[in-house]
Each structure stands twice: as structure tokens, then as C-alpha cells.
C-alpha positions as CSV (number, residue, x, y, z in Angstrom):
1,X,-3.3,-17.8,29.5
2,X,-2.5,-14.2,28.9
3,X,-4.7,-11.2,29.6
4,X,-5.8,-8.6,27.1
5,X,-3.5,-6.0,28.7
6,X,-0.5,-8.4,28.4
7,X,-1.5,-9.1,24.7
8,X,-1.7,-5.4,24.0
9,X,1.8,-4.7,25.6
10,X,3.3,-7.7,23.8
11,X,2.0,-6.6,20.4
12,X,2.1,-2.7,20.7
13,X,5.2,-2.5,18.3
14,X,3.5,-4.8,15.8
15,X,0.4,-2.7,15.8
16,X,2.4,0.5,15.3
17,X,4.4,-1.2,12.4
18,X,1.1,-2.3,10.9
19,X,-0.3,1.2,10.9
20,X,2.9,2.5,9.3
21,X,2.8,-0.2,6.6
22,X,-0.8,0.7,5.8
23,X,0.1,4.4,5.7
24,X,3.0,3.7,3.3
25,X,0.7,1.4,1.2
26,X,3.0,-1.5,1.9
27,X,0.4,-4.3,1.7
28,X,3.0,-7.1,1.7
29,X,4.5,-6.0,5.1
30,X,1.0,-5.3,6.5
31,X,-0.1,-8.8,5.7
32,X,3.1,-10.3,7.1
33,X,2.5,-8.5,10.4
34,X,-1.2,-9.5,10.5
35,X,-0.2,-13.2,9.8
36,X,2.4,-12.9,12.7
37,X,-0.1,-11.6,15.3
38,X,-3.2,-13.5,14.0
39,X,-2.3,-16.3,11.7
40,X,-4.6,-17.2,8.9
41,X,-6.9,-20.0,10.0
42,X,-6.3,-23.6,8.9
43,X,-8.2,-26.8,9.1
44,X,-11.1,-28.7,7.5
45,X,-13.7,-26.2,8.7
46,X,-12.1,-23.3,6.9
47,X,-13.8,-22.0,3.8
48,X,-11.7,-19.7,1.6
49,X,-12.3,-17.6,-1.5
50,X,-10.3,-15.0,-3.4
51,X,-11.4,-11.4,-3.4
52,X,-10.0,-8.7,-5.6
53,X,-9.0,-5.7,-3.5
54,X,-7.4,-2.6,-5.2
55,X,-6.0,-4.8,-8.0
56,X,-4.6,-7.4,-5.6
57,X,-6.2,-10.7,-4.7
58,X,-6.8,-11.4,-1.0
59,X,-8.0,-14.6,0.6
60,X,-11.2,-14.4,2.5
61,X,-11.7,-17.1,5.1
62,X,-14.4,-18.1,7.6
63,X,-14.5,-20.9,10.1
64,X,-17.8,-22.4,11.1
65,X,-18.7,-25.0,13.7
66,X,-20.1,-27.9,11.6
67,X,-22.6,-28.9,14.3
68,X,-24.2,-25.4,14.6
69,X,-23.2,-23.7,11.3
70,X,-22.2,-20.6,13.4
71,X,-18.9,-18.8,13.1
72,X,-16.6,-20.3,15.7
73,X,-12.9,-20.9,16.0
74,X,-11.2,-21.7,19.3
75,X,-7.7,-21.6,17.8
76,X,-7.7,-18.1,16.2
77,X,-9.7,-15.8,14.0
78,X,-12.9,-17.2,12.6
79,X,-13.1,-14.6,9.9
80,X,-10.4,-13.0,7.7
81,X,-11.8,-10.3,5.5
82,X,-10.5,-9.3,2.1
83,X,-8.5,-6.4,3.5
84,X,-6.8,-8.6,6.1
85,X,-9.0,-7.7,9.1
86,X,-9.2,-10.6,11.6
87,X,-12.3,-11.4,13.7
88,X,-12.7,-13.9,16.5
89,X,-16.0,-15.6,17.1
90,X,-17.5,-18.1,19.5
91,X,-20.9,-19.5,18.9
92,X,-21.6,-16.8,16.3
93,X,-20.7,-13.9,18.6
94,X,-17.7,-11.7,18.4
95,X,-15.6,-12.9,21.3
96,X,-12.0,-13.2,22.6
97,X,-11.5,-13.4,26.3
98,X,-7.7,-12.7,26.3
99,X,-7.0,-10.4,23.3
100,X,-8.9,-8.2,20.8
101,X,-11.8,-9.9,19.0
102,X,-11.2,-7.6,16.0
103,X,-7.9,-6.6,14.5
104,X,-8.5,-4.2,11.6
105,X,-6.1,-4.2,8.7
106,X,-5.0,-0.6,9.8
107,X,-4.0,-1.8,13.3
108,X,-7.1,-0.6,15.1
109,X,-8.4,-3.1,17.7
110,X,-11.7,-3.8,19.3
111,X,-12.6,-5.9,22.3
112,X,-15.6,-8.1,22.6
113,X,-16.8,-10.7,25.2
114,X,-19.7,-12.9,24.1
115,X,-20.9,-10.3,21.6
116,X,-20.6,-7.3,24.0
117,X,-18.1,-4.6,23.1
118,X,-15.6,-3.2,25.6
119,X,-13.6,0.0,25.2
120,X,-10.3,-1.2,26.7
121,X,-8.2,-4.2,27.5
122,X,-8.6,-3.5,31.2
123,X,-12.5,-3.7,30.9
124,X,-12.3,-7.0,29.0
125,X,-9.9,-8.5,31.6
126,X,-12.3,-7.5,34.4
127,X,-15.3,-9.2,32.7
128,X,-13.3,-12.3,31.8
129,X,-12.0,-12.6,35.4
130,X,-15.5,-12.3,36.8
131,X,-16.7,-15.0,34.4
132,X,-13.9,-17.3,35.4
133,X,-14.7,-16.8,39.1
134,X,-18.4,-17.4,38.4
135,X,-17.7,-20.6,36.5
136,X,-15.3,-21.9,39.2
137,X,-18.0,-21.4,41.9
138,X,-20.7,-23.0,39.7
139,X,-18.6,-26.1,39.0
140,X,-17.7,-26.3,42.8
141,X,-21.5,-26.3,43.7
142,X,-22.4,-28.8,40.9
143,X,-19.7,-31.2,42.1
144,X,-20.8,-31.3,45.7
145,X,-22.9,-34.2,46.9
146,X,-26.5,-33.4,47.8
């Protein structure tokens, strides 16, 4: 599993190219870049519709957990908005523990962990690492015989 800092480094050129495509009003290239770094969700839980956006039709998608009815996709973005913005959700909360939870169509990114916003990839990585350590300790204690 990669960290958010590693994700940011690996995709920095893509985010710059995305911002340039938007600035040049090159929607085709912008969507290609977004699909490369955050593919459109697929599967039986994906609901799609077409939305008109500046004379173009964009697909809007959402992925919900059929058991809870909440936005949730373990394999990628749970929401794709009409402008191409991608959002990751777990149990109805904005969440991505190893990359941005929001990638805006203009290349801006936002980090969330279980619904709480973090300003940088470094902050997200620290919170995710603490959670992994806590979960490892908890499972160790649960598995010990009483």
C-alpha cells in the first residue's frame, strides 16, 4: 500500500497537466487524465446518469453499499460528479487512507480520513499510521487467551 505522500509524488505531473487542460478548456484531455488517476467506478452497485454540463453530457456516478445504503467504494471513487470531480467514501464518510479523498476536476486535491479533513498528505499519513498501529495492538489483545 502506498502512502498519500507517495501518491502525490507519483501523480504530480498528472495534476499539473489536468490543471493546464482545464485552463485551456480541453475537456477531453482533462477527462482522460482524471480517468487515468481515478478510473470511473464499475460494478453492479454503480448508479449512473447523464448530466448536461456547458453543452456537453457528463456521466454522474455513485456507488452505495447495498446493505447500508451509504456511499462506499473500497476499489475507487464512490462519487463522480458531472464536472469529473472524484470523491472517495467509506460508510458514508469522505475517506481515503492512502491518497486524496477528493480530486477536483481542476486538479485540486483534498485529504480526508473517516470524514475529517487534513491539509496535507503528511498529516493524512500520520493519522493513517496511528490507526494501523492501534488496530494491530487491538487485534493482538483480542487474540490472546484470557
